Structures are given as structure tokens and as C-alpha cells.
C-alpha positions as CSV (number, residue, x, y, z in Angstrom):
1,M,-20.0,-23.2,-63.5
2,P,-18.8,-19.8,-64.5
3,Q,-17.6,-19.4,-68.1
4,M,-14.3,-18.0,-68.3
5,E,-14.0,-14.6,-70.7
6,V,-12.1,-14.4,-73.5
7,I,-8.9,-13.1,-72.7
8,A,-6.9,-10.5,-75.3
9,N,-3.3,-9.9,-75.2
10,R,-2.5,-12.5,-72.5
11,P,0.8,-13.0,-71.0
12,R,3.1,-14.7,-73.6
13,R,4.3,-17.4,-70.5
14,W,0.4,-18.5,-70.7
15,D,1.4,-20.1,-74.1
16,V,3.1,-22.7,-72.1
17,P,0.7,-23.5,-69.0
18,F,2.7,-24.3,-65.6
19,G,0.6,-27.4,-65.3
20,D,-1.3,-28.7,-68.4
21,A,-2.9,-31.0,-66.3
22,M,-5.1,-27.6,-64.7
23,R,-8.9,-27.8,-65.3
24,E,-11.4,-25.4,-65.0
25,E,-12.8,-28.1,-62.0
26,D,-9.4,-27.6,-60.3
27,V,-9.7,-23.6,-60.6
28,D,-13.2,-23.7,-59.3
29,K,-12.2,-25.5,-56.0
30,L,-8.7,-23.0,-55.4
31,L,-11.6,-20.2,-55.5
32,Q,-13.3,-22.3,-52.8
33,I,-10.4,-21.9,-50.4
34,E,-8.1,-19.4,-48.8
35,P,-6.3,-17.6,-49.5
36,F,-8.1,-17.3,-52.9
37,R,-11.7,-16.9,-52.0
38,S,-10.9,-13.4,-49.9
39,I,-9.0,-12.3,-53.1
40,D,-11.3,-9.9,-54.8
41,A,-11.3,-10.7,-58.6
42,E,-12.6,-7.2,-59.5
43,R,-9.4,-6.0,-59.1
44,F,-7.6,-7.8,-61.5
45,P,-7.7,-6.8,-65.5
46,A,-9.5,-8.6,-68.3
47,T,-6.1,-9.5,-69.7
48,L,-4.8,-11.0,-66.6
49,P,-7.6,-12.5,-64.4
50,L,-7.4,-14.1,-61.5
51,R,-8.7,-17.4,-62.8
52,G,-6.5,-17.3,-65.9
53,I,-3.4,-16.7,-63.2
54,L,-4.1,-19.9,-61.0
55,K,-5.2,-21.9,-64.2
56,N,-2.2,-21.1,-66.3
57,D,0.7,-20.3,-63.9
58,A,-0.2,-22.9,-60.9
59,R,-0.3,-26.5,-61.0
60,V,-1.5,-29.0,-58.5
61,N,1.1,-32.0,-56.9
62,Y,0.8,-35.1,-55.5
63,Y,3.7,-36.0,-53.2
64,P,4.1,-39.6,-51.4
65,D,5.2,-39.9,-47.8
66,G,8.8,-38.9,-48.0
67,A,9.0,-37.2,-51.2
68,I,11.4,-34.1,-51.2
69,I,9.7,-30.9,-52.4
70,V,12.4,-28.5,-52.2
71,R,16.2,-29.0,-51.2
72,E,18.0,-27.1,-49.3
73,N,20.7,-24.3,-51.0
74,D,18.6,-25.6,-54.6
75,Y,17.5,-22.4,-56.6
76,G,13.9,-22.3,-57.1
77,S,11.5,-20.0,-58.9
78,S,8.1,-21.1,-57.5
79,A,6.2,-21.0,-54.2
80,F,3.8,-24.1,-52.3
81,L,0.7,-23.8,-50.9
82,V,-0.4,-27.0,-48.8
83,L,-3.8,-28.1,-50.1
84,Q,-4.0,-31.5,-48.3
85,G,-1.6,-33.6,-45.7
86,R,1.2,-31.9,-44.3
87,A,4.9,-30.7,-45.0
88,R,7.7,-31.0,-43.0
89,V,10.5,-28.0,-43.1
90,V,13.8,-29.5,-41.8
91,L,15.5,-26.7,-40.2
92,A,18.9,-28.4,-39.2
93,G,19.6,-29.8,-42.9
94,L,20.0,-33.3,-43.8
95,P,22.9,-35.4,-45.1
96,E,24.2,-33.9,-49.1
97,E,23.9,-37.9,-50.1
98,V,20.4,-38.1,-48.7
99,L,19.4,-35.1,-50.7
100,G,20.7,-36.8,-53.9
101,R,23.9,-34.8,-53.7
102,P,26.8,-37.4,-53.8
103,A,29.7,-36.2,-51.4
104,Q,33.2,-35.0,-53.6
105,T,36.4,-35.8,-52.5
106,K,39.2,-34.5,-54.2
107,P,42.0,-37.1,-55.5
108,G,45.2,-37.2,-54.8
109,F,48.5,-35.9,-57.0
110,L,49.0,-39.5,-57.9
111,K,45.3,-40.3,-58.8
112,S,44.7,-37.3,-60.8
113,M,48.2,-38.3,-63.1
114,L,46.9,-41.8,-63.3
115,R,43.5,-40.7,-64.5
116,Q,45.3,-39.1,-67.5
117,W,46.1,-42.1,-68.8
118,R,42.8,-43.8,-68.3
119,N,40.9,-41.2,-70.5
120,P,38.4,-42.4,-73.4
121,S,39.6,-41.6,-76.7
122,L,36.3,-41.0,-77.8
123,P,34.0,-37.6,-76.8
124,E,31.6,-37.7,-74.0
125,V,31.8,-41.3,-73.2
126,R,29.4,-42.4,-70.4
127,N,29.1,-45.8,-68.2
128,Q,25.9,-47.2,-69.6
129,V,25.5,-49.1,-66.3
130,A,24.8,-45.8,-64.5
131,F,22.0,-45.2,-67.5
132,E,20.5,-48.3,-66.5
133,S,20.1,-47.5,-63.0
134,D,17.6,-45.6,-61.4
135,L,19.1,-42.5,-60.7
136,V,18.6,-41.6,-64.8
137,S,15.2,-40.9,-66.1
138,N,13.5,-40.4,-69.2
139,D,13.9,-37.3,-71.5
140,S,11.8,-34.6,-69.6
141,H,10.1,-33.5,-72.9
142,E,8.1,-36.9,-73.2
143,V,7.4,-37.5,-70.0
144,D,6.1,-36.1,-66.5
145,E,9.0,-34.1,-64.6
146,L,7.5,-34.3,-61.4
147,A,6.6,-38.2,-61.8
148,E,9.8,-39.1,-63.1
149,T,12.5,-37.1,-61.4
150,R,11.5,-36.9,-57.6
151,V,14.0,-37.8,-54.9
152,F,12.6,-40.0,-51.9
153,V,14.1,-39.9,-48.1
154,Q,14.3,-43.2,-46.9
155,D,13.7,-43.9,-43.1
156,V,12.6,-40.4,-42.5
157,P,11.8,-40.9,-38.7
158,R,15.6,-42.0,-38.0
159,L,17.4,-39.1,-40.1
160,L,14.8,-36.7,-38.1
161,E,15.9,-37.9,-34.6
162,N,18.6,-35.4,-34.4
163,S,17.2,-32.4,-36.4
164,R,14.8,-29.5,-35.9
165,S,11.9,-29.5,-37.9
166,V,8.3,-27.4,-38.5
167,V,5.2,-29.0,-39.8
168,L,2.8,-26.9,-42.2
169,H,-0.9,-27.8,-42.7
170,A,-3.3,-27.2,-45.3
171,G,-3.2,-23.3,-46.2
172,E,0.2,-22.5,-45.3
173,F,2.5,-20.7,-47.7
174,F,6.5,-21.7,-48.3
175,G,8.9,-20.9,-50.5
176,E,8.2,-17.7,-51.5
177,L,11.0,-15.6,-50.7
178,A,13.2,-18.0,-52.5
179,A,11.1,-17.4,-55.4
180,L,10.8,-13.8,-55.6
181,T,14.4,-13.2,-54.5
182,R,16.2,-15.6,-56.8
183,S,17.9,-16.9,-53.3
184,P,18.9,-20.6,-52.5
185,R,16.2,-22.2,-50.5
186,T,17.1,-22.4,-47.0
187,A,15.6,-25.5,-45.8
188,T,14.5,-28.8,-47.0
189,V,10.7,-29.5,-47.2
190,L,9.4,-33.5,-47.4
191,A,6.0,-34.4,-47.8
192,D,5.1,-35.5,-44.1
193,G,2.8,-38.4,-45.6
194,E,0.8,-38.1,-48.8
195,A,0.3,-34.5,-49.5
196,V,-1.4,-32.6,-52.5
197,L,0.3,-29.1,-53.1
198,L,-0.3,-25.9,-55.2
199,E,2.7,-24.8,-57.0
200,L,2.5,-21.4,-58.1
201,R,5.1,-20.0,-60.3
202,W,6.9,-16.7,-59.6
203,Q,5.2,-14.7,-62.3
204,G,1.8,-15.8,-60.9
205,L,2.9,-14.9,-57.5
206,R,4.0,-11.4,-58.2
207,D,0.9,-10.6,-60.1
208,L,-1.3,-11.9,-57.1
209,M,1.1,-9.8,-54.7
210,R,0.3,-6.8,-57.0
211,R,-3.6,-6.8,-56.6
212,T,-3.9,-8.2,-53.2
213,D,-2.6,-6.6,-50.0
214,A,-3.3,-9.3,-47.6
215,L,-0.6,-11.4,-49.7
216,R,2.0,-9.0,-50.2
217,Q,1.9,-7.9,-46.1
218,H,2.0,-11.7,-45.7
219,I,5.4,-12.1,-47.6
220,E,6.6,-8.6,-46.8
221,R,6.4,-9.7,-43.0
222,L,8.0,-13.1,-43.8
223,Y,10.7,-11.3,-44.8
224,R,10.9,-8.8,-42.0
225,D,10.4,-11.8,-39.3
226,N,13.0,-14.0,-41.0
227,S,15.6,-12.0,-42.7
228,L,15.8,-8.2,-42.9
229,R,17.3,-7.8,-39.6
230,V,19.9,-10.0,-40.4
231,H,20.6,-8.3,-44.0
232,L,20.8,-5.0,-42.0
233,R,23.2,-6.2,-39.6
234,E,25.4,-7.1,-42.6
235,T,25.7,-3.8,-43.7
236,P,28.6,-2.1,-42.1
237,L,26.8,1.4,-41.3
238,L,24.0,-0.6,-39.2
239,A,26.3,-3.2,-38.1
240,Q,26.8,-1.5,-34.6
241,L,23.2,0.0,-34.3
242,P,21.5,-0.5,-30.7
243,T,18.9,-3.0,-31.0
244,E,15.8,-0.4,-30.8
245,H,17.0,1.7,-33.5
246,L,17.4,-1.4,-35.9
247,E,13.7,-2.4,-35.0
248,A,12.8,1.2,-35.9
249,V,15.0,1.3,-39.3
250,A,13.6,-2.5,-40.1
251,A,9.9,-1.1,-39.3
252,A,10.6,1.7,-41.8
253,V,12.1,-0.2,-44.8
254,R,10.3,0.0,-47.9
255,F,10.9,-3.1,-50.8
256,E,11.2,-2.2,-54.4
257,T,11.9,-4.4,-57.1
258,H,13.2,-3.2,-60.1
259,G,14.0,-4.7,-64.0
260,D,12.8,-7.9,-65.5
261,F,13.2,-11.3,-63.1
262,Q,14.0,-13.3,-66.4
263,W,16.5,-10.9,-67.7
264,Q,18.4,-14.1,-69.1
265,D,15.5,-13.9,-71.8
266,T,15.9,-10.3,-73.0
267,Y,19.9,-10.4,-72.7
268,E,20.6,-10.9,-76.2
269,P,18.2,-8.3,-77.8
270,Y,19.7,-6.0,-74.7
271,T,23.5,-6.4,-75.8
272,S,22.5,-6.2,-79.9
273,K,21.1,-2.4,-79.1
274,P,23.4,0.7,-79.7
275,A,24.8,1.8,-76.5
276,A,22.4,4.8,-76.0
277,D,19.1,2.9,-76.5
278,A,20.6,0.0,-74.2
279,F,21.2,2.3,-71.6
280,A,17.7,4.3,-71.7
281,S,15.9,0.9,-71.5
282,E,17.7,0.0,-68.0
283,P,14.9,1.1,-65.5
284,L,15.5,3.8,-63.5
285,I,15.6,3.6,-59.2
286,V,17.1,6.7,-58.7
287,E,17.8,10.1,-61.1
288,E,20.4,12.1,-61.1
289,G,19.4,15.8,-59.6
290,S,16.2,14.4,-57.4
291,P,16.0,15.4,-54.0
292,C,17.6,12.9,-51.9
293,E,15.0,11.0,-49.8
294,G,17.3,8.6,-47.6
295,L,19.4,5.5,-48.6
296,V,19.3,2.5,-51.3
297,L,20.5,-0.6,-49.9
298,I,20.9,-3.3,-52.8
299,R,19.3,-6.5,-51.8
300,S,20.0,-8.7,-54.9
301,G,21.2,-8.2,-58.4
302,F,23.4,-5.1,-59.7
303,A,22.9,-1.5,-60.7
304,R,24.7,1.2,-62.8
305,L,25.7,4.1,-61.4
306,S,25.9,6.9,-63.8
307,H,26.1,10.8,-64.4
308,H,25.4,13.1,-67.3
309,F,28.3,13.5,-69.6
310,G,27.8,15.6,-73.0
311,N,24.7,14.6,-74.4
312,G,24.9,11.3,-72.9
313,H,26.0,9.5,-69.6
314,R,29.3,7.8,-68.3
315,T,29.4,4.9,-66.3
316,I,30.9,5.6,-63.1
317,A,30.3,2.3,-61.1
318,Y,28.3,-0.3,-60.6
319,L,26.7,-1.4,-57.2
320,G,26.2,-5.4,-56.0
321,K,24.3,-6.8,-53.6
322,G,24.8,-5.4,-50.2
323,Q,26.1,-1.9,-51.4
324,V,24.2,1.5,-50.8
325,F,23.6,3.8,-52.8
326,G,22.9,8.1,-51.6
327,L,25.1,7.6,-48.2
328,G,27.0,10.7,-49.1
329,E,24.4,12.7,-50.0
330,S,22.5,11.6,-46.9
331,I,25.3,12.5,-44.3
332,E,25.6,15.9,-46.2
333,Q,21.9,16.5,-45.8
334,V,21.8,15.9,-42.2
335,A,25.0,18.3,-41.6
336,V,23.7,21.3,-43.7
337,E,20.0,21.0,-42.9
338,E,19.3,21.7,-46.4
339,P,18.2,19.4,-49.5
340,V,20.8,17.8,-51.0
341,R,20.2,16.6,-55.0
342,A,21.4,13.1,-55.9
343,K,25.2,13.3,-57.8
344,A,24.5,10.2,-60.0
345,S,21.7,8.0,-61.4
346,L,21.3,4.4,-60.6
347,R,19.4,1.9,-62.9
348,A,18.9,-1.3,-62.7
349,L,20.9,-4.0,-64.7
350,G,18.9,-7.3,-65.3
351,H,16.6,-7.9,-61.7
352,V,17.3,-5.5,-58.7
353,D,15.6,-6.0,-55.3
354,V,16.4,-2.9,-53.3
355,L,15.5,-1.7,-49.9
356,R,14.7,1.9,-49.1
357,I,15.6,3.5,-45.8
358,P,13.8,6.8,-45.6
359,Q,16.0,10.0,-44.7
360,E,14.4,10.8,-41.9
361,V,14.8,7.5,-40.2
362,M,18.4,7.8,-41.0
363,R,18.8,10.9,-39.3
364,D,16.7,10.1,-36.3
365,H,18.2,6.4,-35.4
366,V,21.2,5.9,-37.7
367,Y,23.3,9.3,-37.9
368,C,22.5,10.2,-34.0
369,N,23.9,6.9,-32.8
370,L,27.1,7.4,-34.6
371,P,29.8,9.3,-33.3
372,E,31.0,12.3,-36.1
373,H,34.6,10.3,-36.5
374,L,32.9,7.0,-37.3
375,L,30.5,8.7,-39.4
376,A,33.2,10.2,-41.1
377,E,35.1,6.9,-41.2
378,A,32.0,4.9,-42.5
379,A,31.4,7.2,-45.6
380,K,35.6,7.0,-46.3
381,K,35.3,3.3,-46.1
382,H,32.3,3.4,-48.5
383,A,34.0,5.5,-51.0
384,L,37.2,3.0,-50.6
385,Y,35.0,0.1,-51.4
386,C,33.9,1.6,-54.4
387,T,36.9,2.5,-55.6
388,K,38.1,-1.1,-55.1
389,H,35.4,-3.1,-56.1
390,F,33.3,-0.5,-58.7
391,C,34.9,2.3,-59.8
392,S,35.8,3.2,-63.4
393,Q,37.1,6.1,-64.2
394,P,41.1,6.2,-65.1
395,G,42.9,8.6,-63.0
396,K,39.6,9.0,-60.9
397,T,40.4,8.7,-56.8
398,L,38.0,7.7,-54.3
399,G,39.2,8.0,-50.9
400,G,42.6,8.7,-51.8
401,E,43.0,5.0,-54.0
402,Q,44.0,5.4,-57.5
403,T,42.3,2.8,-59.8
404,Q,43.1,1.5,-63.7
405,V,39.7,0.0,-64.9
406,E,39.2,2.4,-67.7
407,T,35.1,3.7,-68.3
408,P,35.0,1.7,-71.6
409,L,36.1,-1.4,-70.2
410,L,33.7,-1.3,-67.1
411,E,31.0,-0.5,-69.6
412,F,31.9,-3.4,-71.6
413,L,31.6,-5.4,-68.7
414,V,28.3,-3.7,-67.1
415,E,26.5,-3.7,-70.5
416,R,27.1,-7.7,-71.4
417,R,26.3,-8.6,-67.7
418,F,30.0,-10.0,-67.1
419,I,29.9,-8.5,-63.7
420,N,27.8,-11.7,-62.8
421,G,31.0,-13.7,-63.0
422,A,32.4,-14.7,-59.7
423,Q,34.9,-16.9,-61.5
424,A,35.2,-15.3,-65.4
425,M,38.0,-16.7,-67.8
426,L,39.7,-13.6,-69.2
427,V,42.4,-14.0,-71.7
428,D,44.9,-11.3,-72.6
429,L,45.1,-11.6,-76.3
430,D,48.3,-9.6,-76.5
431,R,50.1,-12.5,-74.6
432,C,48.0,-15.5,-76.1
433,T,49.8,-17.4,-78.6
434,R,46.6,-19.4,-79.5
435,C,49.0,-22.4,-78.4
436,D,45.6,-24.1,-77.1
437,D,47.6,-25.9,-74.1
438,C,44.4,-24.5,-72.2
439,V,42.1,-26.3,-74.3
440,R,44.2,-29.6,-74.2
441,A,44.7,-29.3,-69.9
442,C,41.0,-28.8,-69.5
443,A,40.1,-32.0,-72.2
444,A,42.7,-34.0,-70.1
445,T,41.2,-33.1,-66.8
446,H,37.4,-34.1,-68.1
447,N,38.0,-37.6,-70.0
448,N,39.1,-35.7,-73.1
449,N,36.1,-33.7,-73.3
450,P,37.1,-29.8,-73.2
451,R,34.2,-28.0,-71.0
452,F,35.5,-24.6,-72.1
453,I,35.5,-22.8,-76.1
454,R,38.3,-20.4,-76.0
455,H,36.4,-17.9,-78.0
456,G,34.1,-15.1,-76.7
457,P,33.2,-11.3,-76.6
458,R,36.2,-8.9,-76.7
459,H,37.2,-5.5,-75.6
460,G,40.2,-4.4,-77.3
461,S,43.2,-7.4,-76.3
462,T,40.9,-8.5,-73.5
463,M,38.5,-11.1,-74.2
464,V,35.9,-13.2,-71.9
465,A,35.8,-16.7,-73.0
466,H,32.7,-18.8,-73.2
467,A,33.3,-20.8,-70.0
468,C,31.1,-20.9,-67.0
469,M,31.6,-18.1,-64.5
470,H,29.8,-19.6,-61.6
471,C,27.8,-16.5,-61.5
472,V,26.5,-14.3,-58.6
473,D,23.1,-14.5,-60.1
474,P,23.2,-18.0,-61.5
475,V,19.9,-18.0,-63.7
476,C,21.0,-21.4,-65.1
477,M,19.7,-23.3,-62.0
478,I,16.2,-21.8,-62.0
479,G,13.9,-24.6,-63.3
480,C,16.1,-27.9,-63.3
481,P,13.6,-30.4,-62.3
482,T,16.0,-32.9,-60.7
483,G,18.2,-30.0,-59.0
484,A,21.4,-31.8,-61.2
485,I,22.6,-28.2,-61.3
486,G,23.3,-26.7,-58.1
487,R,26.2,-24.4,-56.5
488,D,28.3,-25.8,-54.0
489,M,28.0,-23.8,-51.1
490,A,31.2,-24.1,-49.7
491,T,33.2,-23.4,-52.8
492,G,30.7,-21.3,-54.9
493,V,31.1,-23.6,-57.6
494,V,28.1,-24.2,-59.8
495,E,28.2,-28.1,-60.8
496,I,26.4,-30.3,-62.9
497,N,25.6,-33.8,-61.5
498,D,25.7,-36.0,-64.5
499,L,23.9,-38.7,-63.3
500,T,20.8,-36.9,-62.1
501,C,21.0,-34.7,-65.3
502,I,18.0,-35.7,-67.4
503,G,19.2,-33.9,-70.8
504,C,16.3,-31.3,-70.6
505,S,18.4,-28.2,-71.9
506,T,16.6,-25.7,-69.3
507,C,20.1,-24.9,-68.0
508,A,21.5,-24.2,-71.2
509,E,18.7,-22.2,-72.6
510,S,18.6,-20.1,-69.4
511,C,22.1,-19.4,-69.5
512,P,22.4,-16.3,-71.3
513,Y,26.4,-16.0,-71.9
514,G,26.1,-19.7,-73.4
515,N,28.4,-21.3,-71.4
516,V,26.2,-24.3,-71.0
517,R,26.2,-26.9,-73.7
518,M,24.3,-30.3,-74.6
519,V,25.9,-33.5,-75.8
520,E,25.2,-36.3,-76.9
521,A,26.2,-39.6,-74.5
522,R,28.1,-42.2,-75.8
523,D,29.1,-45.8,-74.6
524,A,32.4,-46.8,-74.6
525,G,32.3,-48.2,-78.2
526,G,31.2,-44.6,-79.4
527,A,27.8,-45.4,-80.0
528,I,25.7,-42.9,-79.2
529,M,23.3,-43.6,-76.2
530,F,19.2,-43.6,-77.4
531,D,16.6,-43.9,-74.3
532,E,14.7,-47.0,-74.3
533,V,11.2,-45.4,-73.8
534,T,11.5,-42.5,-76.5
535,Q,13.8,-43.8,-78.4
536,Q,15.6,-40.5,-78.3
537,P,19.4,-39.8,-78.1
538,I,20.4,-39.1,-74.4
539,H,21.5,-35.5,-73.9
540,K,24.0,-34.0,-71.1
541,A,24.8,-30.5,-70.0
542,T,28.0,-29.9,-69.7
543,K,30.2,-27.1,-68.4
544,C,33.2,-25.9,-66.9
545,D,33.1,-27.0,-63.3
546,L,36.7,-25.3,-62.1
547,C,38.2,-28.8,-61.8
548,V,36.7,-28.5,-58.5
549,D,38.0,-32.1,-58.0
550,Q,41.9,-31.1,-58.9
551,P,44.3,-30.6,-56.3
552,M,45.9,-27.8,-58.5
553,G,42.4,-26.1,-59.3
554,P,41.5,-24.7,-62.9
555,A,43.9,-26.7,-65.2
556,C,43.1,-24.1,-68.0
557,Q,45.1,-21.2,-66.2
558,H,47.8,-23.6,-64.5
559,A,48.5,-25.0,-68.2
560,C,49.0,-21.5,-70.1
561,P,52.4,-21.1,-70.4
562,H,52.4,-17.4,-71.5
563,D,50.4,-16.2,-68.3
564,A,47.5,-15.2,-70.7
565,L,44.8,-17.0,-68.8
566,V,43.0,-16.4,-65.7
567,R,39.7,-17.1,-63.9
568,M,38.6,-13.9,-61.9
569,D,35.8,-12.2,-60.0
570,L,34.8,-9.7,-62.2
571,G,33.1,-8.2,-59.4
572,N,36.3,-7.1,-57.6
573,L,37.7,-4.3,-60.0
574,G,40.7,-3.9,-57.7
575,E,41.8,-7.2,-58.8
576,L,41.1,-6.8,-62.4
577,S,43.3,-3.6,-62.4
578,H,45.9,-5.3,-60.9
579,W,45.8,-8.1,-63.3
580,M,45.5,-6.0,-66.4
581,S,48.5,-3.6,-65.2
582,R,50.6,-6.6,-64.6
């Protein structure tokens, strides 16, 4: 067996290997099969060797028949390679109850009122019967998460009778796109008989792609074949493009990734920096004054739009998923037939995936297929959208619409990444009398346990309270071993299933805003509940659930007697402007 070389300055993530059970013999076996057999180990630096990636960023998982490998709509940060056996991809979807997500129904008004009188007087009381059932597993720090937290599908043939499915065999990858783009899984994958799979966390997959052209091209081809055309059609400028021209655009698109995928780990140091230093640390996507090279389409994440102002920069807007940068310059360059330079800079906030469409492709396949009046209308609509949702400067008009959100407030929201919040809790401190009616209403709705803290970062008289924001990019979901935390795809609400939460704290540690709290579960008598195996207190993750089971919606907002509190999508600055000027 070849001797592993000494690694200096190895990646810090290797301090905690992905799979503690990975041995040198396992790595040797992996290097004898595709695609690893064809990878040139010489292309990897001594500080990041191929063997090191496989040993520290991968693990071998064993799945019995019917075990769920990944669930539709779950967020994951790893990809899978079938080593032995088969995996079945269920394309048509399975009932939520089968996937370990019990269906929720909203109670009626009378039932909601009666529940207020039945609330326990002690904090964090749980039903002890549930803890003694098989739904609750042991503390994940003390036992093997994979062995203790799996969900099994019973009577698979019957469930698949009316569902379309695809069987994956040894040597086939799946889950790459969800892992790399932090998007929800698009299908449920089950073990079809006993199966052995290699699970590769996204950091290792990224490093393999950087130095393995075949793997990178394979994953890009999957995206082009399965998702790119849909994404392009969702862009208003390209929605009506003839099919042959859309195909030409799709073939020419370049994929780019900017920033840190695990931006939540650097959130606190970033927000504690002086503004100029924080701004300088943001990866540059396009620099102001650089030649226009086409259109930049934001595939996921957020980016800051800024321009030079005095000796520094001023934030003028931010862009989110589906928005484009450089449209005005691109259209102008076609009209004047001379090089045009970018009028603003574009920088990554956290982690951003972008698609670049070259200028010549825009000229030959997009603009030529749009009548002049439609082209002018597209530019105007884009300007109006940016004004309504993303523009900041007071008195600044883009396309004729006025906005009242001042630049300092926008920079506060951008620098603290609150623009990620789809249901943030804003408090107007000029109206708030600190009566705590909102806290009491929240507690009354959640068994006498308030699920938010009426404190938080402030800008002037506006405070963003510590309440779950049900984020656009929910980093808290990544790594949950049981899928206990997930997004309701119908409402967008991020919820925690208390029965399947094992108290591992992964979500609480991942939330950069500190909006997920770990609590000790108690029985009806107030005694702290202990795990009978580990003899440690049983912890549960808790947070705001937006009163999803209440007919009236968020109790905190409805209880405020002074209209000082609102739940709001901070991605819509038009709505924010209206609220602040009410």
C-alpha cells in the first residue's frame, strides 16, 4: 500500500473528517474504480492531495432496502456515488407522511382559543410518550447519526405503482447540483435493495471539479440538460426567445461561483469589521469601468451593486436570484457599436452563483429577436424592478418611480445580510412602548414558550428582532441529519419537526443571525428529560414558525397595539419603503 505523504497546512475542515470510519484501505479501493481511477493525482497540490480529499471529505454509507437516501425538498450539502447495489429516484414524489413529514392542518378559531387555556405553566414541556417512541433517536454527538436517524419507506412496490422512477446503478452520481447550488433536492432517492454509496461533501466535490475536467464537464452538462433552459426561460428578457436561439444562448453560457459557500461561518467577523474593510473583502464579480462583456444573471445568492463615491463606494442596489447585471450597458453597446464600460461594480455577498452570457451572443441571438419597442420596454421594466425591489438612494428615480429607502439603511441591511430574510421581524422603536404584548402573544401561541427575542441589531429607530426570518438562503437546513428542519414549499415557512429533532445543534450553529435556540425538554412535572443511553439532557431546536398553524397568522404582529411590529420580506424594498413612510 502506498504510504500517504505528510500534509502541511491542510484544510481546516479536515480537523473533523466527514467519515471517521474511512480507512486507508477504503481509499485504495476507491482509487481503483471510476471516476477516481481516471483522475490525475498529480494535478492536486501537496496540501490538498486526492487521497486526502477521499479520506477526509467522503464516507461510505450502507443502506438497507427501502431506506431514504435523500428526500425531495430537503436541503443538502453532499453528493452521492453508487458503489454497490442500486438507488431508485422517485420522480413523481411521495406523500409527505411517508417521508417523515406529518401533514399539518390549521385549527379552527374555537380550537385555537381553547388551546390558550390548556397551555402548560412550565417552559418547554414535551409529551414523554413521544420521546419513548421510535420517532426520537439519541443525541447525535454520541451515536452514529446515519444509523440512528434513517427514515424507511414501507411497502415500496405499492407506493411506486403510480409513480415514475429511475434506477441508478454502480458508478452513477446524483445530488451534485443541490449540493453545489444549495437548492432543495428535486426528488426522493431510495435504496433499491441493499446498497453501498459514497457520500462526498460539497467541499471535496468542489476541489475535485477544479482539477478534474471530466467531472466538471459532467456536472455542467447535467445542469445544462436539466435546469439551465428552465432558468433562462424564467428571465423576462429571454422568456419569448425562439427555441433555436435559446439553445444557442444555453450552449454559450459560462458558469461562475464567487464568495464563500459557508458564508455563515464568517458572518460574525465580517459584520464586526469597519465598513470599508468589509466592503473590500467582498469578491469582485464585475468592476466599475471595466468593458461590458455581456450579461450577468444571478443564479443564486445576493450581490451588491455599488459605484465610486468620494474616496470610497456607495451601495446603490443589490441583486438577487433571477436578476441581471449589465443590461443597460449591453443594449447601449449594441446601439452605438462601440465599447461601453460598466457604470457600477458588482460584488458577491456571501456565496453567489452567476451565469455569464457573452455580449456577442446577446447581440446575435437575443436583441435581434426583440423588436425595438420590446427592447426598450425590457430595459425600462428592469429599471423599474430594480427601483421597486433593490434601489436605495433617496430621491433617486429609475424609470420614473420614487423610493424612500435611504442608502445607510440599505447598507445596514446588505452588510448584515438581512436581505436574506423573507419574513423578517421589524420593530419601529419610535412607536414601540416596550409593552411586550408581542412576546406574550407569541408565548400564548406556543405552549407558553416565546419563540423570538425582542432585541436585535438597530439602524436608527428600526430594529431587526431575533426571530427566524425564513430566509431565501436557509443555511440552517444544511447538515440536519434527520431533515427535522425544512421548508414548507407551499408557504415558504421554515419549520422544525419537534419529534424528529435529535438536538444536535447543527441548525442553531449554522444560523448566522442567532435565531435558532436550543432548549432543554421537560416533562409535565417540570423535570428535565434525560436520554436513557447517554444520560445527557434532551435538547430541542426551537424558533419562530410564523404561527403557521394559526388562522390569523403571526400572533406577534396582530398583538401589537401601536402598529410598531411587522413581518416583512426584506427583498422587497418597495414594501419596506411603504412601511417606513406610513
